[in-house]
Biotite code that builds the C-alpha atoms (Angstrom):
import biotite.structure as struc

atoms = struc.array([
    struc.Atom([-19.083, 2.245, 19.400], chain_id="A", res_id=1, res_name="MET", atom_name="CA", element="C"),
    struc.Atom([-18.231, -0.797, 21.505], chain_id="A", res_id=2, res_name="ARG", atom_name="CA", element="C"),
    struc.Atom([-14.624, -1.992, 21.634], chain_id="A", res_id=3, res_name="ILE", atom_name="CA", element="C"),
    struc.Atom([-13.662, -5.087, 23.643], chain_id="A", res_id=4, res_name="ASP", atom_name="CA", element="C"),
    struc.Atom([-10.047, -5.768, 24.608], chain_id="A", res_id=5, res_name="VAL", atom_name="CA", element="C"),
    struc.Atom([-8.798, -9.061, 26.041], chain_id="A", res_id=6, res_name="PHE", atom_name="CA", element="C"),
    struc.Atom([-5.652, -8.447, 28.059], chain_id="A", res_id=7, res_name="THR", atom_name="CA", element="C"),
    struc.Atom([-3.729, -9.650, 31.097], chain_id="A", res_id=8, res_name="LEU", atom_name="CA", element="C"),
    struc.Atom([-3.215, -5.991, 32.014], chain_id="A", res_id=9, res_name="PHE", atom_name="CA", element="C"),
    struc.Atom([-6.620, -4.285, 31.682], chain_id="A", res_id=10, res_name="PRO", atom_name="CA", element="C"),
    struc.Atom([-5.457, -1.362, 33.816], chain_id="A", res_id=11, res_name="GLY", atom_name="CA", element="C"),
    struc.Atom([-2.893, -0.340, 31.198], chain_id="A", res_id=12, res_name="MET", atom_name="CA", element="C"),
    struc.Atom([-5.580, 0.073, 28.554], chain_id="A", res_id=13, res_name="VAL", atom_name="CA", element="C"),
    struc.Atom([-8.168, 1.517, 30.925], chain_id="A", res_id=14, res_name="ASP", atom_name="CA", element="C"),
    struc.Atom([-5.845, 4.230, 32.241], chain_id="A", res_id=15, res_name="HIS", atom_name="CA", element="C"),
    struc.Atom([-4.747, 5.302, 28.775], chain_id="A", res_id=16, res_name="PHE", atom_name="CA", element="C"),
    struc.Atom([-8.317, 5.459, 27.516], chain_id="A", res_id=17, res_name="CYS", atom_name="CA", element="C"),
    struc.Atom([-9.467, 7.511, 30.506], chain_id="A", res_id=18, res_name="ALA", atom_name="CA", element="C"),
    struc.Atom([-7.494, 10.596, 29.488], chain_id="A", res_id=19, res_name="GLU", atom_name="CA", element="C"),
    struc.Atom([-7.961, 13.429, 26.990], chain_id="A", res_id=20, res_name="SER", atom_name="CA", element="C"),
    struc.Atom([-10.340, 12.920, 24.046], chain_id="A", res_id=21, res_name="LEU", atom_name="CA", element="C"),
    struc.Atom([-10.733, 9.198, 24.724], chain_id="A", res_id=22, res_name="LEU", atom_name="CA", element="C"),
    struc.Atom([-11.868, 9.882, 28.264], chain_id="A", res_id=23, res_name="GLY", atom_name="CA", element="C"),
    struc.Atom([-14.316, 12.487, 27.027], chain_id="A", res_id=24, res_name="LYS", atom_name="CA", element="C"),
    struc.Atom([-15.621, 10.087, 24.386], chain_id="A", res_id=25, res_name="ALA", atom_name="CA", element="C"),
    struc.Atom([-16.262, 7.462, 27.067], chain_id="A", res_id=26, res_name="ARG", atom_name="CA", element="C"),
    struc.Atom([-17.991, 9.983, 29.325], chain_id="A", res_id=27, res_name="THR", atom_name="CA", element="C"),
    struc.Atom([-20.151, 11.189, 26.434], chain_id="A", res_id=28, res_name="ALA", atom_name="CA", element="C"),
    struc.Atom([-21.168, 7.653, 25.532], chain_id="A", res_id=29, res_name="GLY", atom_name="CA", element="C"),
    struc.Atom([-19.408, 7.658, 22.155], chain_id="A", res_id=30, res_name="LEU", atom_name="CA", element="C"),
    struc.Atom([-17.119, 4.835, 23.229], chain_id="A", res_id=31, res_name="LEU", atom_name="CA", element="C"),
    struc.Atom([-18.086, 1.782, 25.268], chain_id="A", res_id=32, res_name="GLU", atom_name="CA", element="C"),
    struc.Atom([-14.803, 0.130, 26.217], chain_id="A", res_id=33, res_name="LEU", atom_name="CA", element="C"),
    struc.Atom([-15.027, -3.336, 27.758], chain_id="A", res_id=34, res_name="ARG", atom_name="CA", element="C"),
    struc.Atom([-11.895, -4.962, 29.165], chain_id="A", res_id=35, res_name="LEU", atom_name="CA", element="C"),
    struc.Atom([-11.595, -8.681, 29.835], chain_id="A", res_id=36, res_name="HIS", atom_name="CA", element="C"),
    struc.Atom([-8.825, -10.456, 31.748], chain_id="A", res_id=37, res_name="ASP", atom_name="CA", element="C"),
    struc.Atom([-8.338, -14.103, 30.612], chain_id="A", res_id=38, res_name="PRO", atom_name="CA", element="C"),
    struc.Atom([-7.056, -14.897, 34.107], chain_id="A", res_id=39, res_name="ARG", atom_name="CA", element="C"),
    struc.Atom([-10.680, -14.791, 35.226], chain_id="A", res_id=40, res_name="GLU", atom_name="CA", element="C"),
    struc.Atom([-11.210, -17.989, 33.246], chain_id="A", res_id=41, res_name="HIS", atom_name="CA", element="C"),
    struc.Atom([-8.539, -20.064, 34.952], chain_id="A", res_id=42, res_name="THR", atom_name="CA", element="C"),
    struc.Atom([-9.156, -22.653, 37.680], chain_id="A", res_id=43, res_name="SER", atom_name="CA", element="C"),
    struc.Atom([-5.811, -23.046, 39.449], chain_id="A", res_id=44, res_name="ASP", atom_name="CA", element="C"),
    struc.Atom([-4.668, -21.039, 42.449], chain_id="A", res_id=45, res_name="VAL", atom_name="CA", element="C"),
    struc.Atom([-1.979, -19.259, 40.450], chain_id="A", res_id=46, res_name="HIS", atom_name="CA", element="C"),
    struc.Atom([-4.416, -18.234, 37.688], chain_id="A", res_id=47, res_name="ARG", atom_name="CA", element="C"),
    struc.Atom([-2.026, -19.660, 35.091], chain_id="A", res_id=48, res_name="THR", atom_name="CA", element="C"),
    struc.Atom([-2.504, -18.488, 31.514], chain_id="A", res_id=49, res_name="VAL", atom_name="CA", element="C"),
    struc.Atom([0.792, -19.638, 29.989], chain_id="A", res_id=50, res_name="ASP", atom_name="CA", element="C"),
    struc.Atom([2.671, -22.893, 29.423], chain_id="A", res_id=51, res_name="ASP", atom_name="CA", element="C"),
    struc.Atom([5.781, -24.238, 27.707], chain_id="A", res_id=52, res_name="ALA", atom_name="CA", element="C"),
    struc.Atom([5.552, -24.889, 23.952], chain_id="A", res_id=53, res_name="PRO", atom_name="CA", element="C"),
    struc.Atom([5.313, -28.438, 22.626], chain_id="A", res_id=54, res_name="PHE", atom_name="CA", element="C"),
    struc.Atom([8.545, -29.408, 20.921], chain_id="A", res_id=55, res_name="GLY", atom_name="CA", element="C"),
    struc.Atom([10.595, -27.107, 23.102], chain_id="A", res_id=56, res_name="GLY", atom_name="CA", element="C"),
    struc.Atom([11.761, -23.579, 22.392], chain_id="A", res_id=57, res_name="GLY", atom_name="CA", element="C"),
    struc.Atom([12.338, -20.293, 24.146], chain_id="A", res_id=58, res_name="ALA", atom_name="CA", element="C"),
    struc.Atom([9.716, -18.641, 26.302], chain_id="A", res_id=59, res_name="GLY", atom_name="CA", element="C"),
    struc.Atom([6.141, -19.470, 27.157], chain_id="A", res_id=60, res_name="MET", atom_name="CA", element="C"),
    struc.Atom([2.892, -19.334, 25.201], chain_id="A", res_id=61, res_name="LEU", atom_name="CA", element="C"),
    struc.Atom([-0.561, -18.156, 26.187], chain_id="A", res_id=62, res_name="MET", atom_name="CA", element="C"),
    struc.Atom([-2.794, -21.200, 26.608], chain_id="A", res_id=63, res_name="ARG", atom_name="CA", element="C"),
    struc.Atom([-5.885, -21.425, 24.389], chain_id="A", res_id=64, res_name="PRO", atom_name="CA", element="C"),
    struc.Atom([-8.447, -22.289, 27.088], chain_id="A", res_id=65, res_name="GLN", atom_name="CA", element="C"),
    struc.Atom([-8.473, -18.967, 29.026], chain_id="A", res_id=66, res_name="PRO", atom_name="CA", element="C"),
    struc.Atom([-8.644, -16.970, 25.784], chain_id="A", res_id=67, res_name="LEU", atom_name="CA", element="C"),
    struc.Atom([-11.408, -19.066, 24.232], chain_id="A", res_id=68, res_name="PHE", atom_name="CA", element="C"),
    struc.Atom([-13.518, -19.013, 27.390], chain_id="A", res_id=69, res_name="GLU", atom_name="CA", element="C"),
    struc.Atom([-12.956, -15.295, 27.933], chain_id="A", res_id=70, res_name="SER", atom_name="CA", element="C"),
    struc.Atom([-14.149, -14.503, 24.403], chain_id="A", res_id=71, res_name="VAL", atom_name="CA", element="C"),
    struc.Atom([-17.096, -16.897, 24.635], chain_id="A", res_id=72, res_name="GLU", atom_name="CA", element="C"),
    struc.Atom([-18.236, -15.353, 27.916], chain_id="A", res_id=73, res_name="ALA", atom_name="CA", element="C"),
    struc.Atom([-17.984, -11.796, 26.630], chain_id="A", res_id=74, res_name="ALA", atom_name="CA", element="C"),
    struc.Atom([-19.598, -12.357, 23.219], chain_id="A", res_id=75, res_name="ASP", atom_name="CA", element="C"),
    struc.Atom([-17.604, -9.403, 21.863], chain_id="A", res_id=76, res_name="PRO", atom_name="CA", element="C"),
    struc.Atom([-18.352, -7.415, 18.737], chain_id="A", res_id=77, res_name="PRO", atom_name="CA", element="C"),
    struc.Atom([-16.746, -8.787, 15.607], chain_id="A", res_id=78, res_name="ARG", atom_name="CA", element="C"),
    struc.Atom([-14.335, -8.648, 13.895], chain_id="A", res_id=79, res_name="PRO", atom_name="CA", element="C"),
    struc.Atom([-12.002, -9.919, 16.600], chain_id="A", res_id=80, res_name="LEU", atom_name="CA", element="C"),
    struc.Atom([-8.302, -9.338, 15.933], chain_id="A", res_id=81, res_name="TYR", atom_name="CA", element="C"),
    struc.Atom([-5.179, -10.771, 17.479], chain_id="A", res_id=82, res_name="LEU", atom_name="CA", element="C"),
    struc.Atom([-2.552, -8.047, 17.772], chain_id="A", res_id=83, res_name="LEU", atom_name="CA", element="C"),
    struc.Atom([0.814, -9.171, 16.426], chain_id="A", res_id=84, res_name="GLY", atom_name="CA", element="C"),
    struc.Atom([3.638, -8.219, 14.049], chain_id="A", res_id=85, res_name="PRO", atom_name="CA", element="C"),
    struc.Atom([2.553, -10.666, 11.358], chain_id="A", res_id=86, res_name="GLY", atom_name="CA", element="C"),
    struc.Atom([-0.911, -9.227, 10.802], chain_id="A", res_id=87, res_name="GLY", atom_name="CA", element="C"),
    struc.Atom([-2.539, -6.797, 8.420], chain_id="A", res_id=88, res_name="ARG", atom_name="CA", element="C"),
    struc.Atom([-0.897, -3.413, 8.714], chain_id="A", res_id=89, res_name="ARG", atom_name="CA", element="C"),
    struc.Atom([-3.061, -0.925, 10.569], chain_id="A", res_id=90, res_name="PHE", atom_name="CA", element="C"),
    struc.Atom([-3.225, 2.451, 8.826], chain_id="A", res_id=91, res_name="ASP", atom_name="CA", element="C"),
    struc.Atom([-5.482, 5.475, 8.525], chain_id="A", res_id=92, res_name="GLN", atom_name="CA", element="C"),
    struc.Atom([-7.635, 3.846, 5.859], chain_id="A", res_id=93, res_name="ALA", atom_name="CA", element="C"),
    struc.Atom([-8.308, 0.918, 8.172], chain_id="A", res_id=94, res_name="LEU", atom_name="CA", element="C"),
    struc.Atom([-8.988, 3.318, 11.048], chain_id="A", res_id=95, res_name="ALA", atom_name="CA", element="C"),
    struc.Atom([-11.689, 4.963, 8.930], chain_id="A", res_id=96, res_name="ARG", atom_name="CA", element="C"),
    struc.Atom([-13.101, 1.543, 8.069], chain_id="A", res_id=97, res_name="GLU", atom_name="CA", element="C"),
    struc.Atom([-13.324, 0.591, 11.743], chain_id="A", res_id=98, res_name="PHE", atom_name="CA", element="C"),
    struc.Atom([-14.833, 3.978, 12.633], chain_id="A", res_id=99, res_name="ALA", atom_name="CA", element="C"),
    struc.Atom([-17.660, 3.405, 10.167], chain_id="A", res_id=100, res_name="SER", atom_name="CA", element="C"),
    struc.Atom([-18.807, 0.290, 12.021], chain_id="A", res_id=101, res_name="GLY", atom_name="CA", element="C"),
    struc.Atom([-20.460, -0.395, 15.357], chain_id="A", res_id=102, res_name="ASP", atom_name="CA", element="C"),
    struc.Atom([-17.447, -1.975, 17.053], chain_id="A", res_id=103, res_name="GLY", atom_name="CA", element="C"),
    struc.Atom([-14.638, -4.514, 17.007], chain_id="A", res_id=104, res_name="PHE", atom_name="CA", element="C"),
    struc.Atom([-12.448, -6.432, 19.446], chain_id="A", res_id=105, res_name="SER", atom_name="CA", element="C"),
    struc.Atom([-8.760, -7.160, 20.051], chain_id="A", res_id=106, res_name="MET", atom_name="CA", element="C"),
    struc.Atom([-6.712, -9.790, 21.867], chain_id="A", res_id=107, res_name="ILE", atom_name="CA", element="C"),
    struc.Atom([-3.406, -8.646, 23.373], chain_id="A", res_id=108, res_name="CYS", atom_name="CA", element="C"),
    struc.Atom([-0.748, -11.330, 23.284], chain_id="A", res_id=109, res_name="GLY", atom_name="CA", element="C"),
    struc.Atom([1.999, -11.712, 25.893], chain_id="A", res_id=110, res_name="ARG", atom_name="CA", element="C"),
    struc.Atom([5.058, -13.906, 26.463], chain_id="A", res_id=111, res_name="TYR", atom_name="CA", element="C"),
    struc.Atom([6.363, -15.496, 23.234], chain_id="A", res_id=112, res_name="GLU", atom_name="CA", element="C"),
    struc.Atom([2.889, -15.435, 21.695], chain_id="A", res_id=113, res_name="GLY", atom_name="CA", element="C"),
    struc.Atom([-0.331, -17.432, 21.738], chain_id="A", res_id=114, res_name="VAL", atom_name="CA", element="C"),
    struc.Atom([-1.268, -21.005, 20.967], chain_id="A", res_id=115, res_name="ASP", atom_name="CA", element="C"),
    struc.Atom([-1.800, -21.176, 17.208], chain_id="A", res_id=116, res_name="HIS", atom_name="CA", element="C"),
    struc.Atom([-5.318, -22.550, 17.654], chain_id="A", res_id=117, res_name="ARG", atom_name="CA", element="C"),
    struc.Atom([-6.335, -19.050, 18.742], chain_id="A", res_id=118, res_name="VAL", atom_name="CA", element="C"),
    struc.Atom([-5.363, -17.810, 15.268], chain_id="A", res_id=119, res_name="ARG", atom_name="CA", element="C"),
    struc.Atom([-7.003, -20.756, 13.524], chain_id="A", res_id=120, res_name="GLU", atom_name="CA", element="C"),
    struc.Atom([-10.301, -21.008, 15.361], chain_id="A", res_id=121, res_name="HIS", atom_name="CA", element="C"),
    struc.Atom([-10.987, -17.944, 17.526], chain_id="A", res_id=122, res_name="LEU", atom_name="CA", element="C"),
    struc.Atom([-10.020, -14.688, 15.847], chain_id="A", res_id=123, res_name="VAL", atom_name="CA", element="C"),
    struc.Atom([-11.061, -13.223, 12.512], chain_id="A", res_id=124, res_name="ASP", atom_name="CA", element="C"),
    struc.Atom([-7.593, -11.972, 11.635], chain_id="A", res_id=125, res_name="GLY", atom_name="CA", element="C"),
    struc.Atom([-4.350, -10.536, 12.926], chain_id="A", res_id=126, res_name="GLU", atom_name="CA", element="C"),
    struc.Atom([-3.538, -6.840, 13.158], chain_id="A", res_id=127, res_name="LEU", atom_name="CA", element="C"),
    struc.Atom([-0.098, -5.198, 13.203], chain_id="A", res_id=128, res_name="SER", atom_name="CA", element="C"),
    struc.Atom([0.796, -1.618, 14.126], chain_id="A", res_id=129, res_name="VAL", atom_name="CA", element="C"),
    struc.Atom([4.232, -1.842, 12.504], chain_id="A", res_id=130, res_name="GLY", atom_name="CA", element="C"),
    struc.Atom([7.313, -3.940, 11.905], chain_id="A", res_id=131, res_name="ASP", atom_name="CA", element="C"),
    struc.Atom([8.241, -4.008, 15.577], chain_id="A", res_id=132, res_name="VAL", atom_name="CA", element="C"),
    struc.Atom([7.958, -6.528, 18.403], chain_id="A", res_id=133, res_name="VAL", atom_name="CA", element="C"),
    struc.Atom([6.461, -5.348, 21.693], chain_id="A", res_id=134, res_name="LEU", atom_name="CA", element="C"),
    struc.Atom([6.277, -7.025, 25.098], chain_id="A", res_id=135, res_name="ASN", atom_name="CA", element="C"),
    struc.Atom([2.538, -7.289, 24.643], chain_id="A", res_id=136, res_name="GLY", atom_name="CA", element="C"),
    struc.Atom([-0.376, -5.990, 22.637], chain_id="A", res_id=137, res_name="GLY", atom_name="CA", element="C"),
    struc.Atom([-1.624, -3.371, 25.092], chain_id="A", res_id=138, res_name="GLU", atom_name="CA", element="C"),
    struc.Atom([0.266, -0.415, 23.598], chain_id="A", res_id=139, res_name="VAL", atom_name="CA", element="C"),
    struc.Atom([-0.858, -1.492, 20.127], chain_id="A", res_id=140, res_name="ALA", atom_name="CA", element="C"),
    struc.Atom([-4.465, -1.747, 21.312], chain_id="A", res_id=141, res_name="ALA", atom_name="CA", element="C"),
    struc.Atom([-4.326, 1.787, 22.719], chain_id="A", res_id=142, res_name="CYS", atom_name="CA", element="C"),
    struc.Atom([-2.930, 3.064, 19.420], chain_id="A", res_id=143, res_name="LEU", atom_name="CA", element="C"),
    struc.Atom([-5.744, 1.442, 17.442], chain_id="A", res_id=144, res_name="VAL", atom_name="CA", element="C"),
    struc.Atom([-8.434, 2.687, 19.831], chain_id="A", res_id=145, res_name="ILE", atom_name="CA", element="C"),
    struc.Atom([-7.195, 6.280, 19.713], chain_id="A", res_id=146, res_name="GLU", atom_name="CA", element="C"),
    struc.Atom([-6.862, 6.317, 15.918], chain_id="A", res_id=147, res_name="ALA", atom_name="CA", element="C"),
    struc.Atom([-10.402, 4.977, 15.482], chain_id="A", res_id=148, res_name="VAL", atom_name="CA", element="C"),
    struc.Atom([-12.310, 6.811, 18.211], chain_id="A", res_id=149, res_name="VAL", atom_name="CA", element="C"),
    struc.Atom([-11.011, 10.262, 17.236], chain_id="A", res_id=150, res_name="ARG", atom_name="CA", element="C"),
    struc.Atom([-12.754, 9.746, 13.868], chain_id="A", res_id=151, res_name="LEU", atom_name="CA", element="C"),
    struc.Atom([-16.178, 9.166, 15.425], chain_id="A", res_id=152, res_name="LEU", atom_name="CA", element="C"),
    struc.Atom([-18.633, 12.047, 14.924], chain_id="A", res_id=153, res_name="PRO", atom_name="CA", element="C"),
    struc.Atom([-18.502, 14.313, 17.960], chain_id="A", res_id=154, res_name="GLY", atom_name="CA", element="C"),
    struc.Atom([-15.225, 12.922, 19.328], chain_id="A", res_id=155, res_name="ALA", atom_name="CA", element="C"),
    struc.Atom([-13.158, 15.891, 18.169], chain_id="A", res_id=156, res_name="MET", atom_name="CA", element="C"),
    struc.Atom([-13.970, 19.536, 18.761], chain_id="A", res_id=157, res_name="GLY", atom_name="CA", element="C"),
    struc.Atom([-13.385, 20.473, 15.130], chain_id="A", res_id=158, res_name="ASN", atom_name="CA", element="C"),
    struc.Atom([-15.138, 18.226, 12.618], chain_id="A", res_id=159, res_name="ALA", atom_name="CA", element="C"),
    struc.Atom([-12.763, 19.374, 9.850], chain_id="A", res_id=160, res_name="GLU", atom_name="CA", element="C"),
    struc.Atom([-9.631, 18.172, 11.652], chain_id="A", res_id=161, res_name="SER", atom_name="CA", element="C"),
    struc.Atom([-9.725, 14.585, 10.325], chain_id="A", res_id=162, res_name="PRO", atom_name="CA", element="C"),
    struc.Atom([-10.179, 15.922, 6.799], chain_id="A", res_id=163, res_name="LEU", atom_name="CA", element="C"),
    struc.Atom([-7.267, 18.359, 6.759], chain_id="A", res_id=164, res_name="THR", atom_name="CA", element="C"),
    struc.Atom([-4.670, 16.397, 8.751], chain_id="A", res_id=165, res_name="GLU", atom_name="CA", element="C"),
    struc.Atom([-2.159, 13.890, 7.398], chain_id="A", res_id=166, res_name="SER", atom_name="CA", element="C"),
    struc.Atom([-3.744, 11.009, 5.446], chain_id="A", res_id=167, res_name="PHE", atom_name="CA", element="C"),
    struc.Atom([-6.985, 13.002, 5.324], chain_id="A", res_id=168, res_name="GLY", atom_name="CA", element="C"),
    struc.Atom([-9.110, 13.959, 2.350], chain_id="A", res_id=169, res_name="ALA", atom_name="CA", element="C"),
    struc.Atom([-6.132, 14.866, 0.142], chain_id="A", res_id=170, res_name="THR", atom_name="CA", element="C"),
    struc.Atom([-4.121, 11.744, 0.937], chain_id="A", res_id=171, res_name="GLY", atom_name="CA", element="C"),
    struc.Atom([-1.093, 13.943, 1.697], chain_id="A", res_id=172, res_name="LEU", atom_name="CA", element="C"),
    struc.Atom([1.010, 14.672, 4.738], chain_id="A", res_id=173, res_name="LEU", atom_name="CA", element="C"),
    struc.Atom([-0.070, 17.790, 6.572], chain_id="A", res_id=174, res_name="GLU", atom_name="CA", element="C"),
    struc.Atom([1.519, 21.157, 5.826], chain_id="A", res_id=175, res_name="GLU", atom_name="CA", element="C"),
    struc.Atom([3.505, 23.065, 8.497], chain_id="A", res_id=176, res_name="PRO", atom_name="CA", element="C"),
    struc.Atom([1.586, 25.186, 11.014], chain_id="A", res_id=177, res_name="HIS", atom_name="CA", element="C"),
    struc.Atom([2.535, 28.269, 13.032], chain_id="A", res_id=178, res_name="TYR", atom_name="CA", element="C"),
    struc.Atom([1.096, 30.215, 15.952], chain_id="A", res_id=179, res_name="THR", atom_name="CA", element="C"),
    struc.Atom([2.057, 33.284, 18.004], chain_id="A", res_id=180, res_name="ARG", atom_name="CA", element="C"),
    struc.Atom([4.527, 34.900, 18.297], chain_id="A", res_id=181, res_name="PRO", atom_name="CA", element="C"),
    struc.Atom([5.189, 35.789, 14.682], chain_id="A", res_id=182, res_name="ALA", atom_name="CA", element="C"),
    struc.Atom([8.876, 36.314, 15.547], chain_id="A", res_id=183, res_name="ASP", atom_name="CA", element="C"),
    struc.Atom([10.362, 33.696, 17.863], chain_id="A", res_id=184, res_name="PHE", atom_name="CA", element="C"),
    struc.Atom([14.098, 34.126, 18.416], chain_id="A", res_id=185, res_name="ARG", atom_name="CA", element="C"),
    struc.Atom([14.444, 35.599, 14.954], chain_id="A", res_id=186, res_name="GLY", atom_name="CA", element="C"),
    struc.Atom([12.553, 32.704, 13.365], chain_id="A", res_id=187, res_name="GLN", atom_name="CA", element="C"),
    struc.Atom([9.701, 34.259, 11.419], chain_id="A", res_id=188, res_name="LEU", atom_name="CA", element="C"),
    struc.Atom([6.309, 32.933, 10.462], chain_id="A", res_id=189, res_name="VAL", atom_name="CA", element="C"),
    struc.Atom([6.007, 32.946, 6.654], chain_id="A", res_id=190, res_name="PRO", atom_name="CA", element="C"),
    struc.Atom([4.686, 36.311, 5.511], chain_id="A", res_id=191, res_name="GLU", atom_name="CA", element="C"),
    struc.Atom([1.938, 34.757, 3.403], chain_id="A", res_id=192, res_name="ILE", atom_name="CA", element="C"),
    struc.Atom([0.222, 33.354, 6.520], chain_id="A", res_id=193, res_name="LEU", atom_name="CA", element="C"),
    struc.Atom([-0.077, 36.900, 7.886], chain_id="A", res_id=194, res_name="ARG", atom_name="CA", element="C"),
    struc.Atom([-1.263, 38.411, 4.602], chain_id="A", res_id=195, res_name="SER", atom_name="CA", element="C"),
    struc.Atom([-5.005, 37.872, 5.048], chain_id="A", res_id=196, res_name="GLY", atom_name="CA", element="C"),
    struc.Atom([-5.226, 36.534, 1.467], chain_id="A", res_id=197, res_name="ASP", atom_name="CA", element="C"),
    struc.Atom([-7.086, 33.325, 2.258], chain_id="A", res_id=198, res_name="HIS", atom_name="CA", element="C"),
    struc.Atom([-7.178, 32.013, -1.294], chain_id="A", res_id=199, res_name="ALA", atom_name="CA", element="C"),
    struc.Atom([-3.416, 32.391, -1.626], chain_id="A", res_id=200, res_name="ARG", atom_name="CA", element="C"),
    struc.Atom([-2.894, 30.893, 1.838], chain_id="A", res_id=201, res_name="ILE", atom_name="CA", element="C"),
    struc.Atom([-4.907, 27.836, 0.783], chain_id="A", res_id=202, res_name="ALA", atom_name="CA", element="C"),
    struc.Atom([-2.729, 27.433, -2.307], chain_id="A", res_id=203, res_name="ARG", atom_name="CA", element="C"),
    struc.Atom([0.433, 27.805, -0.211], chain_id="A", res_id=204, res_name="TRP", atom_name="CA", element="C"),
    struc.Atom([-0.763, 25.186, 2.252], chain_id="A", res_id=205, res_name="ARG", atom_name="CA", element="C"),
    struc.Atom([-1.504, 22.696, -0.499], chain_id="A", res_id=206, res_name="LEU", atom_name="CA", element="C"),
    struc.Atom([1.888, 23.380, -2.056], chain_id="A", res_id=207, res_name="ALA", atom_name="CA", element="C"),
    struc.Atom([3.641, 22.744, 1.266], chain_id="A", res_id=208, res_name="GLN", atom_name="CA", element="C"),
    struc.Atom([1.702, 19.527, 1.777], chain_id="A", res_id=209, res_name="ALA", atom_name="CA", element="C"),
    struc.Atom([2.765, 18.412, -1.689], chain_id="A", res_id=210, res_name="LEU", atom_name="CA", element="C"),
    struc.Atom([6.401, 19.370, -1.063], chain_id="A", res_id=211, res_name="HIS", atom_name="CA", element="C"),
    struc.Atom([6.487, 17.532, 2.248], chain_id="A", res_id=212, res_name="ARG", atom_name="CA", element="C"),
    struc.Atom([4.768, 14.413, 0.911], chain_id="A", res_id=213, res_name="THR", atom_name="CA", element="C"),
    struc.Atom([6.937, 14.235, -2.213], chain_id="A", res_id=214, res_name="ALA", atom_name="CA", element="C"),
    struc.Atom([10.068, 14.432, -0.073], chain_id="A", res_id=215, res_name="ALA", atom_name="CA", element="C"),
    struc.Atom([9.085, 12.175, 2.832], chain_id="A", res_id=216, res_name="ALA", atom_name="CA", element="C"),
    struc.Atom([6.444, 9.812, 1.411], chain_id="A", res_id=217, res_name="ARG", atom_name="CA", element="C"),
    struc.Atom([6.594, 9.702, -2.389], chain_id="A", res_id=218, res_name="PRO", atom_name="CA", element="C"),
    struc.Atom([4.543, 6.506, -2.248], chain_id="A", res_id=219, res_name="ASP", atom_name="CA", element="C"),
    struc.Atom([1.536, 8.599, -1.221], chain_id="A", res_id=220, res_name="LEU", atom_name="CA", element="C"),
    struc.Atom([1.952, 10.759, -4.315], chain_id="A", res_id=221, res_name="ILE", atom_name="CA", element="C"),
    struc.Atom([2.121, 7.624, -6.470], chain_id="A", res_id=222, res_name="GLU", atom_name="CA", element="C"),
    struc.Atom([-1.012, 6.254, -4.805], chain_id="A", res_id=223, res_name="ALA", atom_name="CA", element="C"),
    struc.Atom([-2.868, 9.392, -5.945], chain_id="A", res_id=224, res_name="ARG", atom_name="CA", element="C"),
    struc.Atom([-1.765, 8.784, -9.519], chain_id="A", res_id=225, res_name="GLY", atom_name="CA", element="C"),
    struc.Atom([1.096, 11.285, -9.441], chain_id="A", res_id=226, res_name="GLY", atom_name="CA", element="C"),
    struc.Atom([1.019, 15.071, -9.566], chain_id="A", res_id=227, res_name="LEU", atom_name="CA", element="C"),
    struc.Atom([-1.498, 16.945, -11.690], chain_id="A", res_id=228, res_name="THR", atom_name="CA", element="C"),
    struc.Atom([-0.357, 19.864, -13.883], chain_id="A", res_id=229, res_name="PRO", atom_name="CA", element="C"),
    struc.Atom([-1.942, 22.309, -11.407], chain_id="A", res_id=230, res_name="ASP", atom_name="CA", element="C"),
    struc.Atom([-0.050, 20.712, -8.526], chain_id="A", res_id=231, res_name="GLU", atom_name="CA", element="C"),
    struc.Atom([3.229, 20.932, -10.419], chain_id="A", res_id=232, res_name="ARG", atom_name="CA", element="C"),
    struc.Atom([2.541, 24.608, -10.988], chain_id="A", res_id=233, res_name="ALA", atom_name="CA", element="C"),
    struc.Atom([1.956, 25.079, -7.256], chain_id="A", res_id=234, res_name="LEU", atom_name="CA", element="C"),
    struc.Atom([5.314, 23.500, -6.468], chain_id="A", res_id=235, res_name="LEU", atom_name="CA", element="C"),
    struc.Atom([6.992, 25.974, -8.795], chain_id="A", res_id=236, res_name="GLU", atom_name="CA", element="C"),
    struc.Atom([5.047, 28.918, -7.402], chain_id="A", res_id=237, res_name="GLU", atom_name="CA", element="C"),
    struc.Atom([5.787, 28.248, -3.723], chain_id="A", res_id=238, res_name="PHE", atom_name="CA", element="C"),
    struc.Atom([9.206, 26.997, -2.551], chain_id="A", res_id=239, res_name="PRO", atom_name="CA", element="C"),
    struc.Atom([9.202, 24.381, 0.229], chain_id="A", res_id=240, res_name="PRO", atom_name="CA", element="C"),
    struc.Atom([9.493, 25.239, 3.897], chain_id="A", res_id=241, res_name="VAL", atom_name="CA", element="C"),
    struc.Atom([12.548, 23.415, 5.342], chain_id="A", res_id=242, res_name="PRO", atom_name="CA", element="C"),
    struc.Atom([11.868, 20.176, 7.195], chain_id="A", res_id=243, res_name="TYR", atom_name="CA", element="C"),
    struc.Atom([14.441, 18.336, 9.332], chain_id="A", res_id=244, res_name="PRO", atom_name="CA", element="C"),
])
């Protein structure tokens, strides 16, 4: 997969994507990450990419010319998204959609934003990682890249992980997990997980996922069409593990 990122701080994105699974994915050839600095398409000695807004107002805006020329020179994979709080909300479903393609691109804004002609005539849409305002789009770009690349075949050591984790095949939040020691400061691992009864463990895990999702994200339960009779029976059979 090829992902192009247009940013005034390419090192921020490059360093993040050089570590852990992303770094391994790049080394293995699963991810081709191309970073483009719009400052390379300026002509003045200061490499100016921003200017004051027409009509006045606070802050500065990214000028259209460096962004347009940077994109035109790179010929990046489409769709090309501008990262910003007003865009389509990025979620796991969209991550899976991106992961099924050959690539996409992102523009990281800075200052007070970008000239509106970038939205109108350069990008294919706007993408938001949440109802927050950041200093720039680099952190958002890293979030999107990690969420997408980890879904590529071969990127994760366990191919079942994306299916069983939160927002996976069941559409639920993930159940609680435990590892050794079984007794940590008097806090015990649930006995059922040490029973060896794998069928019952599977039922317990589904019940806990249902409990957690119903309490924290009831909208996900509604999106699945509500609870089935079997799921209601599971909730009665297994009490919930406490969550903070």
